[in-house]
TORKEDO-158316 format. One record per residue (C-alpha): residue number from 1; residue in one letter; x, y, z. Coordinates in pm, whole numbers. Example, Ala and Ser with C-alpha at 12.3 -4.5 7.8 and 13.67 -1.06 7.14 Angstrom:
BEGIN
atom resi:1, resn:A, xx:1230, yy:-450, zz:780
atom resi:2, resn:S, xx:1367, yy:-106, zz:714
//
This chain:
BEGIN
atom resi:1, resn:M, xx:19718, yy:14452, zz:9681
atom resi:2, resn:R, xx:19636, yy:14108, zz:9809
atom resi:3, resn:K, xx:19374, yy:14250, zz:10042
atom resi:4, resn:I, xx:19209, yy:14434, zz:9752
atom resi:5, resn:L, xx:19212, yy:14122, zz:9534
atom resi:6, resn:F, xx:19081, yy:13914, zz:9821
atom resi:7, resn:G, xx:18803, yy:14168, zz:9880
atom resi:8, resn:V, xx:18707, yy:14162, zz:9513
atom resi:9, resn:I, xx:18688, yy:13782, zz:9518
atom resi:10, resn:I, xx:18473, yy:13784, zz:9832
atom resi:11, resn:T, xx:18242, yy:14046, zz:9678
atom resi:12, resn:L, xx:18206, yy:13848, zz:9355
atom resi:13, resn:F, xx:18139, yy:13530, zz:9553
atom resi:14, resn:V, xx:17868, yy:13702, zz:9761
atom resi:15, resn:L, xx:17706, yy:13851, zz:9448
atom resi:16, resn:Y, xx:17714, yy:13515, zz:9273
atom resi:17, resn:T, xx:17562, yy:13344, zz:9578
atom resi:18, resn:F, xx:17277, yy:13596, zz:9591
atom resi:19, resn:K, xx:17217, yy:13562, zz:9217
atom resi:20, resn:Y, xx:17223, yy:13181, zz:9233
atom resi:21, resn:C, xx:16980, yy:13172, zz:9524
atom resi:22, resn:G, xx:16758, yy:13427, zz:9352
atom resi:23, resn:D, xx:16752, yy:13225, zz:9029
atom resi:24, resn:R, xx:16669, yy:12907, zz:9217
atom resi:25, resn:E, xx:16390, yy:13082, zz:9406
atom resi:26, resn:E, xx:16255, yy:13219, zz:9077
atom resi:27, resn:D, xx:16270, yy:12872, zz:8917
atom resi:28, resn:K, xx:16086, yy:12729, zz:9216
atom resi:29, resn:I, xx:15812, yy:12991, zz:9187
atom resi:30, resn:V, xx:15774, yy:12928, zz:8812
atom resi:31, resn:L, xx:15757, yy:12552, zz:8878
atom resi:32, resn:Q, xx:15488, yy:12598, zz:9142
atom resi:33, resn:E, xx:15291, yy:12831, zz:8915
atom resi:34, resn:S, xx:15310, yy:12574, zz:8633
atom resi:35, resn:S, xx:15188, yy:12302, zz:8870
atom resi:36, resn:V, xx:14893, yy:12514, zz:8984
atom resi:37, resn:L, xx:14807, yy:12604, zz:8623
atom resi:38, resn:I, xx:14799, yy:12237, zz:8522
atom resi:39, resn:Q, xx:14578, yy:12145, zz:8818
atom resi:40, resn:E, xx:14339, yy:12430, zz:8736
atom resi:41, resn:Q, xx:14319, yy:12312, zz:8374
atom resi:42, resn:I, xx:14228, yy:11961, zz:8489
atom resi:43, resn:Q, xx:13962, yy:12102, zz:8718
atom resi:44, resn:N, xx:13821, yy:12319, zz:8439
atom resi:45, resn:V, xx:13757, yy:12017, zz:8218
atom resi:46, resn:G, xx:13626, yy:11815, zz:8510
atom resi:47, resn:K, xx:13281, yy:11804, zz:8356
atom resi:48, resn:L, xx:13076, yy:11556, zz:8160
atom resi:49, resn:I, xx:13159, yy:11514, zz:7794
atom resi:50, resn:V, xx:12825, yy:11409, zz:7654
atom resi:51, resn:T, xx:12729, yy:11246, zz:7327
atom resi:52, resn:E, xx:12356, yy:11226, zz:7268
atom resi:53, resn:G, xx:12159, yy:10993, zz:7045
atom resi:54, resn:H, xx:11797, yy:10916, zz:6970
atom resi:55, resn:F, xx:11645, yy:10580, zz:6886
atom resi:56, resn:S, xx:11296, yy:10488, zz:6769
atom resi:57, resn:E, xx:11161, yy:10135, zz:6759
atom resi:58, resn:V, xx:10830, yy:9950, zz:6735
atom resi:59, resn:F, xx:10808, yy:9654, zz:6969
atom resi:60, resn:N, xx:10545, yy:9376, zz:6980
atom resi:61, resn:Y, xx:10481, yy:9223, zz:7318
atom resi:62, resn:K, xx:10300, yy:8891, zz:7357
atom resi:63, resn:S, xx:10245, yy:8668, zz:7655
atom resi:64, resn:S, xx:10019, yy:8368, zz:7702
atom resi:65, resn:K, xx:9895, yy:8192, zz:8011
atom resi:66, resn:D, xx:9769, yy:7835, zz:8034
atom resi:67, resn:I, xx:9431, yy:7798, zz:8200
atom resi:68, resn:F, xx:9318, yy:7475, zz:8367
atom resi:69, resn:G, xx:9642, yy:7300, zz:8290
atom resi:70, resn:D, xx:9698, yy:7295, zz:7918
atom resi:71, resn:L, xx:9333, yy:7281, zz:7813
atom resi:72, resn:F, xx:9353, yy:7632, zz:7665
atom resi:73, resn:S, xx:9560, yy:7945, zz:7694
atom resi:74, resn:V, xx:9478, yy:8313, zz:7720
atom resi:75, resn:E, xx:9698, yy:8558, zz:7536
atom resi:76, resn:K, xx:9773, yy:8923, zz:7599
atom resi:77, resn:K, xx:9962, yy:9151, zz:7367
atom resi:78, resn:A, xx:10045, yy:9511, zz:7297
atom resi:79, resn:L, xx:10215, yy:9725, zz:7038
atom resi:80, resn:I, xx:10476, yy:9955, zz:7194
atom resi:81, resn:V, xx:10635, yy:10252, zz:7022
atom resi:82, resn:V, xx:10972, yy:10329, zz:7180
atom resi:83, resn:N, xx:11138, yy:10669, zz:7158
atom resi:84, resn:A, xx:11457, yy:10682, zz:7360
atom resi:85, resn:D, xx:11718, yy:10947, zz:7430
atom resi:86, resn:V, xx:12062, yy:10808, zz:7505
atom resi:87, resn:T, xx:12357, yy:10989, zz:7659
atom resi:88, resn:I, xx:12715, yy:10868, zz:7681
atom resi:89, resn:A, xx:12944, yy:11063, zz:7911
atom resi:90, resn:Y, xx:13284, yy:11066, zz:8079
atom resi:91, resn:D, xx:13300, yy:11226, zz:8421
atom resi:92, resn:L, xx:13643, yy:11387, zz:8396
atom resi:93, resn:S, xx:13630, yy:11498, zz:8758
atom resi:94, resn:K, xx:13711, yy:11133, zz:8836
atom resi:95, resn:I, xx:14037, yy:11130, zz:8640
atom resi:96, resn:E, xx:14324, yy:11003, zz:8856
atom resi:97, resn:Y, xx:14652, yy:11180, zz:8790
atom resi:98, resn:E, xx:14989, yy:11253, zz:8943
atom resi:99, resn:L, xx:15203, yy:11567, zz:8921
atom resi:100, resn:N, xx:15578, yy:11529, zz:8961
atom resi:101, resn:E, xx:15732, yy:11876, zz:8990
atom resi:102, resn:A, xx:16087, yy:11742, zz:9013
atom resi:103, resn:E, xx:16058, yy:11559, zz:8680
atom resi:104, resn:K, xx:15804, yy:11802, zz:8534
atom resi:105, resn:T, xx:15561, yy:11529, zz:8440
atom resi:106, resn:L, xx:15183, yy:11501, zz:8446
atom resi:107, resn:T, xx:15085, yy:11134, zz:8454
atom resi:108, resn:I, xx:14726, yy:11033, zz:8386
atom resi:109, resn:L, xx:14682, yy:10717, zz:8592
atom resi:110, resn:S, xx:14327, yy:10623, zz:8496
atom resi:111, resn:I, xx:14025, yy:10756, zz:8309
atom resi:112, resn:P, xx:13673, yy:10664, zz:8425
atom resi:113, resn:K, xx:13467, yy:10439, zz:8200
atom resi:114, resn:E, xx:13192, yy:10594, zz:7997
atom resi:115, resn:E, xx:12850, yy:10632, zz:8157
atom resi:116, resn:V, xx:12562, yy:10517, zz:7936
atom resi:117, resn:K, xx:12215, yy:10637, zz:8032
atom resi:118, resn:I, xx:11898, yy:10538, zz:7850
atom resi:119, resn:H, xx:11579, yy:10738, zz:7886
atom resi:120, resn:P, xx:11301, yy:10547, zz:7707
atom resi:121, resn:D, xx:10955, yy:10687, zz:7641
atom resi:122, resn:L, xx:10708, yy:10403, zz:7584
atom resi:123, resn:E, xx:10368, yy:10447, zz:7419
atom resi:124, resn:Y, xx:10127, yy:10153, zz:7429
atom resi:125, resn:Y, xx:9888, yy:10081, zz:7142
atom resi:126, resn:D, xx:9645, yy:9802, zz:7063
atom resi:127, resn:V, xx:9661, yy:9660, zz:7414
atom resi:128, resn:Q, xx:9467, yy:9333, zz:7427
atom resi:129, resn:A, xx:9422, yy:9133, zz:7744
atom resi:130, resn:D, xx:9173, yy:8896, zz:7899
atom resi:131, resn:Y, xx:9008, yy:8902, zz:8238
atom resi:132, resn:L, xx:9187, yy:8577, zz:8317
atom resi:133, resn:N, xx:9521, yy:8715, zz:8200
atom resi:134, resn:P, xx:9531, yy:9094, zz:8256
atom resi:135, resn:F, xx:9830, yy:9326, zz:8219
atom resi:136, resn:E, xx:10018, yy:9348, zz:8548
atom resi:137, resn:A, xx:10315, yy:9540, zz:8686
atom resi:138, resn:K, xx:10540, yy:9245, zz:8597
atom resi:139, resn:D, xx:10447, yy:9280, zz:8229
atom resi:140, resn:Y, xx:10541, yy:9646, zz:8222
atom resi:141, resn:N, xx:10872, yy:9570, zz:8396
atom resi:142, resn:D, xx:10944, yy:9289, zz:8150
atom resi:143, resn:I, xx:10872, yy:9523, zz:7859
atom resi:144, resn:K, xx:11100, yy:9792, zz:8001
atom resi:145, resn:N, xx:11384, yy:9544, zz:8058
atom resi:146, resn:T, xx:11345, yy:9402, zz:7708
atom resi:147, resn:V, xx:11350, yy:9752, zz:7561
atom resi:148, resn:N, xx:11667, yy:9839, zz:7755
atom resi:149, resn:V, xx:11843, yy:9524, zz:7630
atom resi:150, resn:M, xx:11735, yy:9603, zz:7274
atom resi:151, resn:L, xx:11856, yy:9962, zz:7298
atom resi:152, resn:T, xx:12188, yy:9857, zz:7454
atom resi:153, resn:K, xx:12255, yy:9635, zz:7153
atom resi:154, resn:K, xx:12170, yy:9922, zz:6918
atom resi:155, resn:I, xx:12407, yy:10154, zz:7105
atom resi:156, resn:E, xx:12690, yy:9899, zz:7079
atom resi:157, resn:A, xx:12627, yy:9873, zz:6704
atom resi:158, resn:S, xx:12618, yy:10252, zz:6658
atom resi:159, resn:D, xx:12902, yy:10505, zz:6653
atom resi:160, resn:L, xx:12790, yy:10682, zz:6971
atom resi:161, resn:K, xx:13071, yy:10539, zz:7185
atom resi:162, resn:A, xx:13329, yy:10622, zz:6919
atom resi:163, resn:N, xx:13199, yy:10981, zz:6907
atom resi:164, resn:A, xx:13215, yy:11005, zz:7286
atom resi:165, resn:K, xx:13576, yy:10880, zz:7286
atom resi:166, resn:N, xx:13667, yy:11140, zz:7021
atom resi:167, resn:R, xx:13525, yy:11410, zz:7248
atom resi:168, resn:L, xx:13730, yy:11268, zz:7533
atom resi:169, resn:I, xx:14052, yy:11269, zz:7328
atom resi:170, resn:S, xx:13979, yy:11630, zz:7230
atom resi:171, resn:E, xx:13972, yy:11728, zz:7597
atom resi:172, resn:L, xx:14284, yy:11527, zz:7680
atom resi:173, resn:S, xx:14466, yy:11705, zz:7395
atom resi:174, resn:K, xx:14435, yy:12023, zz:7600
atom resi:175, resn:F, xx:14652, yy:11859, zz:7867
atom resi:176, resn:Y, xx:14919, yy:11778, zz:7609
atom resi:177, resn:I, xx:14917, yy:12130, zz:7464
atom resi:178, resn:L, xx:14944, yy:12287, zz:7810
atom resi:179, resn:T, xx:15218, yy:12060, zz:7945
atom resi:180, resn:N, xx:15416, yy:12087, zz:7623
atom resi:181, resn:S, xx:15400, yy:12467, zz:7629
atom resi:182, resn:L, xx:15529, yy:12469, zz:7988
atom resi:183, resn:G, xx:15815, yy:12231, zz:7912
atom resi:184, resn:W, xx:15648, yy:11944, zz:8097
atom resi:185, resn:T, xx:15589, yy:11585, zz:7978
atom resi:186, resn:L, xx:15246, yy:11426, zz:7961
atom resi:187, resn:K, xx:15225, yy:11052, zz:8031
atom resi:188, resn:Y, xx:14942, yy:10802, zz:8020
atom resi:189, resn:N, xx:15033, yy:10546, zz:8284
atom resi:190, resn:T, xx:15404, yy:10490, zz:8203
atom resi:191, resn:Q, xx:15388, yy:10582, zz:7834
atom resi:192, resn:P, xx:15504, yy:10936, zz:7740
atom resi:193, resn:V, xx:15273, yy:11122, zz:7503
atom resi:194, resn:Q, xx:15492, yy:11261, zz:7225
atom resi:195, resn:S, xx:15212, yy:11420, zz:7021
atom resi:196, resn:A, xx:14837, yy:11477, zz:7032
atom resi:197, resn:K, xx:14797, yy:11185, zz:6788
atom resi:198, resn:D, xx:14940, yy:10948, zz:7048
atom resi:199, resn:L, xx:14624, yy:11001, zz:7253
atom resi:200, resn:Q, xx:14422, yy:10827, zz:6981
atom resi:201, resn:S, xx:14584, yy:10495, zz:7076
atom resi:202, resn:I, xx:14470, yy:10513, zz:7438
atom resi:203, resn:K, xx:14277, yy:10201, zz:7533
atom resi:204, resn:L, xx:14001, yy:10280, zz:7779
//
C-alpha cells in the first residue's frame, strides 16, 4: 500500500513539475511577444509628426552708404513680399526608451526637441539702388537673415508649436494604450503614466 501511495505521490510531483515548467515557459514566450510588439509599435510611429503653417509678410529694406566721408549718402531700398512655409516636426525615431521585461515597464527616457524648418519665398519689388551703392550678395543675405528672425518670432507667437505637441501626445497615447492592454506600465523618466491625460503634463 505504501508503495502504491508513494508511486502516486511521485507521479503527481512529476506532473506538477512538468505543468509548472510548461506554464513558466508559456509566460516567458508571452512576455517576449509583448516586448517585441511594443518595440514594433515604437518603430511604426518612428516618423515625423509634422505641423505646417504659412506666413505672408511685406518687408521694407533700406540701406545707406556714406560717400566721401559724410558729405552725402547714397541709399538703396527694396520692397520684399515674403511667403513662407513652416514645418514643425518631431523625429520619433530618435526617442530613447528602455524595456524592462522583469518589471513589465516601458520607460521613455527622452523625446527629441521639435525641428523647425522655414522655407521662405522672397519676391523683390521696387528695387532702387545707385551705381555707387548697388545691391550685393551681402544685402540679399542680410534680408534673408532678417526675414528668418521675423518669421521665428511669428512662429513663437503662433499656436504651431502647441499643435505639434498635441500631435506628439496623440502618438505617445498609443504607447500607453498598448502597454496598458498588455498589463505593462508606461513611464516617462521615473514618473508612471496612470492615464492618457498624464501625458499632457510632459515637459519637453
